[in-house]
N, C-alpha and C positions, 0 to 999 in steps of 0.2 A: 327539493332543490339540490340536496347532496347527491341523489341518484342521477339527476340531470348532469351534474358536474362530472360524475364518474363515467356516464354514457358518452359525454363529449370528449373526455380524455381518452377513452377507449377508441372512439372513432378517429381522433387525431393520431393516436399511436398506430392504428391500422393504416391510415393514409401515409404516414411517415415510412412504415415498413414497405408499403407498395412502391413509394417513390424511390426508396433505396434499392429495391429489387429491380425496378425499371432502369434506374441509372447504372446499376451493375451490369445488367444485360446489355444495355447500349454501349457501355464501356468495353465489355467483352467483344461485342461485334466490331466496335471501332478498332480495338487492338488487333483482332484477327485480320481485318481488312488492311490495317496499317502495316501489319507484319508481312502480308502478301505483297503490298506495294513496295515496302522496304526491301524485301527479298528480290523483287524484280529490278528495283533500282540498282541494288548491289550487283545483280547479274549483268545489267547493261553496262555498269562501270567496268566490270571485269572483261568485257569484250570490245570496249570502245577503241582499243588499240588496233583491232583487226580492220581490214578493209570491208566495205559494205557487203560484198557477196559472201565473205567468210562469216560476217555477223549474221546474215540471213541463214546460212547453212547451220550455224550453231544454234540459232533460235528454233529452227525447224527440228533439229535433232533433239533438242530439249523438249519440244512439244510432243514428239513421238515417244520419248521416254516416259513422259508424265501423263499422257492422254488416258491410259487405263487406270491411273491412280487418282487423279484429280482433274475431272473434265474442265471445270471452270478455270482453274489456274493455268492448265495447259493451253487453253485458248488464248490467254494473254500473250504467250510467246508466239503463237501462230499469227495473231493479229498484228503484232509488232513486225514480224517478218514481212507480212503483206504491206504494211505501211512503208517499210524501207524499200520494198520493190517499187512502190509508187513514187517514192521520193527520188530514186535514182533512175526512174523510167526503165526498170529492168523487166521487160514485158514477158520474157520466157518464165522468169521466176514468179511473176504475178499470176500468170495463167495457171502454173503448176500449183501454187499454194492456195489460190481460190478454189481450184478443183479439190485440193486436199480438205479444205474447209467444208465444201459441199459434201464430200464423202463422209466427213465426220457426222454431219446431220443425217445423212442417208443411212449409214451403217450403225453408228453408236447411239444416236438419240431417236432415230426413226421419224425425224421431223422433215417430211417431204417438201413442205412449203419453203423452208429455209434452204434445204438441199438443192431444190430446183433453182432458187434465186442465185446462189453462189456458183452453181454449175453453169448457168446461162451467162453470168458475168465472166467466168473463166473462158467459156466458149467464144464470147465476144472478143476477148483479147487474143485467144489462140488463133482465131481466123485471120488476124492481122500479121501473123508470123509466117515466115517462109517454111519453117519446120512443121510438118504435120504429125509428128510422133504423139502429141497429146490428144489428137482428135479421136482416135478409136476409143480410148478410155473414157473421154468425156461423153461421146455419143452413147457408149455402153451404159454409163451411169444414169444419163438422162432417160434411156430406155427403161432402166430399173425403177426410176422415180415414177414414170408414167405407168409401169406395170403395177407398182404399189398403189397408185390412184385408181387402178382398174381401167385406165385409158389404153386398151390393148392396141388399137389402130395406131395411135401416136407412138406407142412403144415399138411397134414393128418398124415404123419409119426411122426411128433413131438406131435400132439394131441394124437395119439395112445400111444406114450411113456408116456405122461403125465397121461393118464387114467390108463395105466398098473401099474405105480408106485403108483398112488392114490388108486387103488384096493388093492395093497400090503399093503399100510398103513391104509386101511379101511376108507378112506375119502369119504363118500358117496356124500356130497354136491359137491365136486370137480369132482367126476366121472360124475355126472349129467351135470355139466356145460361143461365138455370136450366132452361129448356125443352130446350135443346140437351143440357145435362148429363143430364137425365132420359132423353132419347132414347138417348143413348150407353149408359146403364146398362141400359135395356130391351133394347137390341141385345145386350149382354153376356149377359143372361138369355134371349136368343133369343125375346123377345116382339116379333117384327118388326111385327106389325099395330099394336100399341100404340106402338111407336117411330115408325112412319109417321105416325100421328095427331099425335104430339108434334111431329115435324119439319114437317108441313104447317101446324100452328098457328103455327110460328115465322115463316112467310111473311107473317103478318098484322102483324108488328111492324117492317116496313121494315128488314130486315137490310142491312148493308153488303156489298160484293162478296165479301170474304173469307168472311164468314158464309154468304152465299148459296152459294158454292162448296162449303163443308163440308156445308150442309144438303142440297143436291142430290146430292152424292156419297154421303152416308149414306142418302138415299132410294133411290139406285141399289143400294147394298149390301143394304138390306132387301128390295127386289124380287128381287135375285139370289138371296138366301137362300131366298125363297119360290118360286124358279124361275119368276118372271114376267120373262123375259129381255128382252122388247120394252120393257117399262117401265123395266127396269134400264138398258138402253142409252140410252133417252131422257133419264133423269135424269143419267147420266154425261156425256152431251153438253151438257146444261144446265150442269153443274158446270164444264166446260171454258170456257164462255163468260165466266165470272166469275173465271178464274184470275189475271188481271192480267199484268203484264209482268215482265221481269228473270228472274233465275235461279229465284227462288221461284215465279214464274208458270209457268216451264218444268217445274219439279218437280211442280207441281199438275197440269199437263196430262199429264205422264207417268203419274201415278197414275190419272187418269181414262181415258187411252188404254189402259192395261193392263187395267183393269176392263172396258172396252168389248170389247177383244179376247177376254178370257176368256168374257164373255157370248155373244159371236158364235160362239165354238167350241162352247159348250153348245147353241146354236141350230142347229149343223151348218153355219154360214156361214163356212167356213174361208177362202175367198177374200177375204171382207170382213175377216176377222181378220188376214190377211196384210198388207192395206193399213194397218190400224191399227198392226201391229207394225213396218212399214216407217217410219211417222212416228215411232213410239216409239224405234226404233233411231237415227234421225237426231238426235233431241233428246238421247238418252243419249250419243252420240258428241260432240255439241256441249258437253255438260256434263262430259265426261270420266268418266262413270259406268261404268267398265269392268266392275265386278262385276255390275251390273244387265244389262250388255250380253250377258254369257254366257247369262243366263236368257232374255233377249229372243230371242236367236238360236236357242236350244234350242226355245223355243215356236214360232218360225217353222218350224223343222225338223219339229216335230210336226204343224203344219198342212199342210206340204207332203206329209208321210207320209199324212195323212188323205185328201188328194185324189190320192194315188198318183203324185206327182211325186217319185220316189225320188232321182234325181240331184240335184235342187235341195235335197232334204232332207239328203243327204249333205254337200253343199257348206256349208250354214249350220251344221250340227251339228259339222262339223270345225272351223269358225271358233269355235264355242262351246267346243269341247274345248281349243283352243289358249289361249283367254283364261282358262278355268277352271283349267288347269294352271299358267299364269303367276301367277294370283292365289291358288293353293292353295285353290280352292273345291271341297273334296272331296265335299260333298253334291251339288252340281250335277254334278260329274264322274261320280259314281256313276250318276246318271240318264242322263247323256250316253252312257256306255259301254253301258248297257242299250238305249238307243234305236239306237245304231250297230249293235249286235248284231241287233236286230229288222230294221233296214233291209237289212243284208247277208243276213240269212236269207231275206227276201222276194225278194231279187235272186238267190237261189240261190248266193251266195258263202259256203258253209258254213264254210270255213276261217277267213275273216275274222270271221264271226259267232261262231265258237267262241272266237277270240282275245279279242274284246271282251267276250264273256260271262264269260270267265275274269277279265278285268280288273274287271268288275262284281262278281263274287263275292269276289275278294280285297279290293277296296276296301270292300265291304259288311261283310266280317268284321272288317277293321281298324277301321271306324267303330263297329261293334257293341262291340268291345273298349274303344274310347275312351268309348262311351256307358255301358258297364257301370262303368268306372272313375269316370266323372262321376257316375253314379247313386249309387255308393258314397260318393263325396265329398259329394254332396248330402244323402244320408241322415245322414251324420255331422254336416254343418252344420245340418241340420234338428233333429237330436237335441240339439246344443249350443244352438241357438236356443230350442227348447222348454224345455230345462233352465233357460236364462236367464230365459225368460218365467215358468216356474213359481217360480223364485227370487224374481222381482219380485212375483208374486202373493202368495207367502208373506210377503215383507217388508211388502207393503201390508196383508195380513191381520194380521200382528204389530203393525204401526203402529196399525191400527184397534182391535185388542184392547187395546193399551196406552192408547189414547185413552179407550176405554170404561172401562178399569180406573181411569184417572186421574179420569174424571168420576164414577165410582162412589165412589172414595175422597173426592173433593171433596164429593160429596153426603152421605156418611156423616159427614165432618168437620163439614159445615155443620149437619147434623141434631144431632150431638153438641154443637156450639157453641150451637145454639138451645136444646137441652135443658138444658145447663149454665147458660145465661143465664136460662132460666125458673126453674130450681132456685134460682139465686142471687137472682132477684127474689122468689121465694116466701119464701126465708129472710129476706131483707131486710124483706119485708112483715110476717113473723112477729115479727121483732125490733122493728120499728116499733110493731106492735100490742101487743107485750109492754111496750115502753117506755111507750106511751100508757096502758096499763092500770096500770102502776106509778105513773105520774104522777097518774092519777085517784085511785088508792088513797092516795097521799101527800097529795093535796089534801083528800080526805075525812078522813084522820087529823088533818091540821092543822085542818080545820073543826071536827071533834069536840072537839079539844083546846081550841080557842077557846071553843066553846060550854060546855064543862065549866068553864073558868075563869070565864066570865061567870056561870054558875049559882052557883059558889062565892063569888064577890064579892057576889052578891045576898043570900046567906045571912049 
């Protein structure tokens, strides 16, 4: 009995502690939310003396200042600015700030669904304005949203609209950017001839060095995909000329040099490719890019193998193996083991060839197991994502159904109200008509009575 009492008292004490903890957490949350609301109320009080447009500008500037510090709280200020725009029917501001909110979801949170929703709302308002200045930016962002969805055809339509309005407004910088975006999408769709035309048209708009480097690099990629390797090398070399200085410039040159070397290998010019890889190796070591270094050395080994310089091939591939093992680059290591096996095989060192082929098979099996596990996880994640998307679609459909239902009920109510009003008016008219008829009859009776009295007095 005593033990039971102790046990009950311990349970009671535990429950009390849990209750106190929950209450303290709830109180903390309540205080935090309360402080945010109080802070916003104080802010509103501090700007209430301003006219509405100045209030909106102040709210938006506050949002821009806070957005990288506290996303949730910053959105309170932007939402209030949007509400004020609606309140005073300030359509220019409403379109701009709805676009700003859509851009927040697109760039900061990566929430394409909400981004598209607010950008379309902004577009709906912007199309009612005489001023078209917002349209290129809106179409461009909607193009970005559809690109993020993988809806490349829809993305092209939006970027074309953006470019068309930018041309109408004479905004050459924007035309250039939209054309580059269109070229990138056409490359995604493997429409390389169309992409080349888009990229060449960009050269008419005086692009800066950074843009020139990207344009020429993409022209090189298009020609390489079309297997026009001479033109590809030419454009990659042009890209290198505009790479600039500093580490970013070096990374730009690395990308161009790697593309040049790959194209040279496709042309059967392995000795020229080795020179490109040597320069590439030097830049990679300078930047400390050890993971890229293993791939560069492997590619050098392949080129030496192609020109039958097997000892040089072994030397650089062993260097690549050492770096790949140190960095746990298993995909590269798998290829390295296979290449070492091939080199030893052609040198008639069959024991070493067999050892490295076994390494290759073991690592391949291990990577396949990892890939299968990853594929399973990806399928589960895809299923969960699709389930979530279906739930969102169902919720949207339910919301739409409710809105339609509410509108129908309002319509029925209004019709009933109108019918009741007409019925009431009809009855009122009937009453008035009856009242008027009674009054006429009363007057006639009184008149007849008077006439009767007059006749009697004459007699």
